[in-house]
C-alpha positions as protocol buffer text, in pm:
chain_id: "A"
residue {
  index: 1
  type: MET
  ca { x: 11240 y: 9429 z: 9341 }
}
residue {
  index: 2
  type: ARG
  ca { x: 10885 y: 9479 z: 9290 }
}
residue {
  index: 3
  type: VAL
  ca { x: 10749 y: 9113 z: 9199 }
}
residue {
  index: 4
  type: HIS
  ca { x: 10383 y: 9182 z: 9146 }
}
residue {
  index: 5
  type: PHE
  ca { x: 10146 y: 9478 z: 9072 }
}
residue {
  index: 6
  type: LEU
  ca { x: 9774 y: 9561 z: 9069 }
}
residue {
  index: 7
  type: LYS
  ca { x: 9674 y: 9815 z: 8849 }
}
residue {
  index: 8
  type: ILE
  ca { x: 9312 y: 9922 z: 8813 }
}
residue {
  index: 9
  type: LEU
  ca { x: 9246 y: 9982 z: 8447 }
}
residue {
  index: 10
  type: ALA
  ca { x: 8891 y: 10067 z: 8430 }
}
residue {
  index: 11
  type: VAL
  ca { x: 8538 y: 10128 z: 8601 }
}
residue {
  index: 12
  type: GLY
  ca { x: 8212 y: 10164 z: 8409 }
}
residue {
  index: 13
  type: VAL
  ca { x: 7848 y: 10005 z: 8321 }
}
residue {
  index: 14
  type: VAL
  ca { x: 7890 y: 9675 z: 8142 }
}
residue {
  index: 15
  type: GLY
  ca { x: 7565 y: 9449 z: 7994 }
}
residue {
  index: 16
  type: GLY
  ca { x: 7360 y: 9719 z: 8303 }
}
residue {
  index: 17
  type: ALA
  ca { x: 7593 y: 9666 z: 8567 }
}
residue {
  index: 18
  type: ASP
  ca { x: 7919 y: 9793 z: 8720 }
}
residue {
  index: 19
  type: ALA
  ca { x: 8236 y: 9667 z: 8614 }
}
residue {
  index: 20
  type: VAL
  ca { x: 8619 y: 9658 z: 8655 }
}
residue {
  index: 21
  type: THR
  ca { x: 8891 y: 9585 z: 8429 }
}
residue {
  index: 22
  type: PHE
  ca { x: 9199 y: 9556 z: 8590 }
}
residue {
  index: 23
  type: GLN
  ca { x: 9560 y: 9449 z: 8547 }
}
residue {
  index: 24
  type: VAL
  ca { x: 9791 y: 9193 z: 8749 }
}
residue {
  index: 25
  type: ASP
  ca { x: 10168 y: 9130 z: 8647 }
}
residue {
  index: 26
  type: SER
  ca { x: 10092 y: 9053 z: 8266 }
}
residue {
  index: 27
  type: SER
  ca { x: 9754 y: 8963 z: 8247 }
}
residue {
  index: 28
  type: ILE
  ca { x: 9433 y: 9189 z: 8180 }
}
residue {
  index: 29
  type: TYR
  ca { x: 9087 y: 9051 z: 8369 }
}
residue {
  index: 30
  type: LYS
  ca { x: 8808 y: 9252 z: 8196 }
}
residue {
  index: 31
  type: ASP
  ca { x: 8488 y: 9362 z: 8270 }
}
residue {
  index: 32
  type: LYS
  ca { x: 8519 y: 9215 z: 8600 }
}
residue {
  index: 33
  type: ARG
  ca { x: 8132 y: 9210 z: 8865 }
}
residue {
  index: 34
  type: GLU
  ca { x: 8099 y: 9209 z: 9229 }
}
residue {
  index: 35
  type: GLY
  ca { x: 8155 y: 8871 z: 9311 }
}
residue {
  index: 36
  type: ASP
  ca { x: 8390 y: 8755 z: 9047 }
}
residue {
  index: 37
  type: VAL
  ca { x: 8676 y: 8593 z: 9181 }
}
residue {
  index: 38
  type: VAL
  ca { x: 8995 y: 8548 z: 8937 }
}
residue {
  index: 39
  type: SER
  ca { x: 9277 y: 8313 z: 9022 }
}
residue {
  index: 40
  type: SER
  ca { x: 9643 y: 8542 z: 8873 }
}
residue {
  index: 41
  type: SER
  ca { x: 9978 y: 8521 z: 8970 }
}
residue {
  index: 42
  type: TRP
  ca { x: 9951 y: 8694 z: 9306 }
}
residue {
  index: 43
  type: GLY
  ca { x: 9689 y: 8501 z: 9391 }
}
residue {
  index: 44
  type: GLN
  ca { x: 9317 y: 8467 z: 9437 }
}
residue {
  index: 45
  type: ILE
  ca { x: 9178 y: 8817 z: 9448 }
}
residue {
  index: 46
  type: GLN
  ca { x: 8763 y: 8890 z: 9470 }
}
residue {
  index: 47
  type: VAL
  ca { x: 8612 y: 9196 z: 9292 }
}
residue {
  index: 48
  type: LEU
  ca { x: 8363 y: 9290 z: 9671 }
}
residue {
  index: 49
  type: ASP
  ca { x: 8186 y: 9622 z: 9553 }
}
residue {
  index: 50
  type: ILE
  ca { x: 8230 y: 9843 z: 9251 }
}
residue {
  index: 51
  type: ASN
  ca { x: 8069 y: 10187 z: 9229 }
}
residue {
  index: 52
  type: SER
  ca { x: 8086 y: 10363 z: 8859 }
}
residue {
  index: 53
  type: THR
  ca { x: 7971 y: 10666 z: 8978 }
}
residue {
  index: 54
  type: SER
  ca { x: 8268 y: 10754 z: 9166 }
}
residue {
  index: 55
  type: LYS
  ca { x: 8514 y: 10507 z: 8963 }
}
residue {
  index: 56
  type: VAL
  ca { x: 8632 y: 10308 z: 9321 }
}
residue {
  index: 57
  type: VAL
  ca { x: 8660 y: 9922 z: 9330 }
}
residue {
  index: 58
  type: THR
  ca { x: 8711 y: 9764 z: 9634 }
}
residue {
  index: 59
  type: LEU
  ca { x: 8930 y: 9416 z: 9590 }
}
residue {
  index: 60
  type: LEU
  ca { x: 9023 y: 9085 z: 9854 }
}
residue {
  index: 61
  type: HIS
  ca { x: 9327 y: 9016 z: 9768 }
}
residue {
  index: 62
  type: GLY
  ca { x: 9447 y: 8706 z: 10032 }
}
residue {
  index: 63
  type: SER
  ca { x: 9316 y: 8846 z: 10364 }
}
residue {
  index: 64
  type: GLU
  ca { x: 9352 y: 9212 z: 10238 }
}
residue {
  index: 65
  type: THR
  ca { x: 9067 y: 9447 z: 10142 }
}
residue {
  index: 66
  type: ARG
  ca { x: 9146 y: 9714 z: 9864 }
}
residue {
  index: 67
  type: VAL
  ca { x: 9002 y: 9986 z: 9799 }
}
residue {
  index: 68
  type: LEU
  ca { x: 9116 y: 10156 z: 9470 }
}
residue {
  index: 69
  type: THR
  ca { x: 9039 y: 10401 z: 9194 }
}
residue {
  index: 70
  type: VAL
  ca { x: 9104 y: 10412 z: 8849 }
}
residue {
  index: 71
  type: GLY
  ca { x: 9469 y: 10472 z: 8753 }
}
residue {
  index: 72
  type: SER
  ca { x: 9583 y: 10309 z: 9089 }
}
residue {
  index: 73
  type: VAL
  ca { x: 9864 y: 10070 z: 9132 }
}
residue {
  index: 74
  type: VAL
  ca { x: 9964 y: 9804 z: 9406 }
}
residue {
  index: 75
  type: TYR
  ca { x: 10333 y: 9685 z: 9414 }
}
residue {
  index: 76
  type: GLU
  ca { x: 10469 y: 9387 z: 9606 }
}
């Protein structure tokens, strides 16, 4: 049974800076930039790196570093 999920919805440039929009369970975190930290239902997630050209984002979730692209989904 899946308890949590994380999905990358969009990667782009917002206000001149790379930004990512992602979903954790039923919550959407919009236009997060490098260094931003969110407290989600699945724990704390920090945005480490965003590449708007290749649409790749690196997130730190707990002690795990996750490199994800738009449309990627991680389940627990």
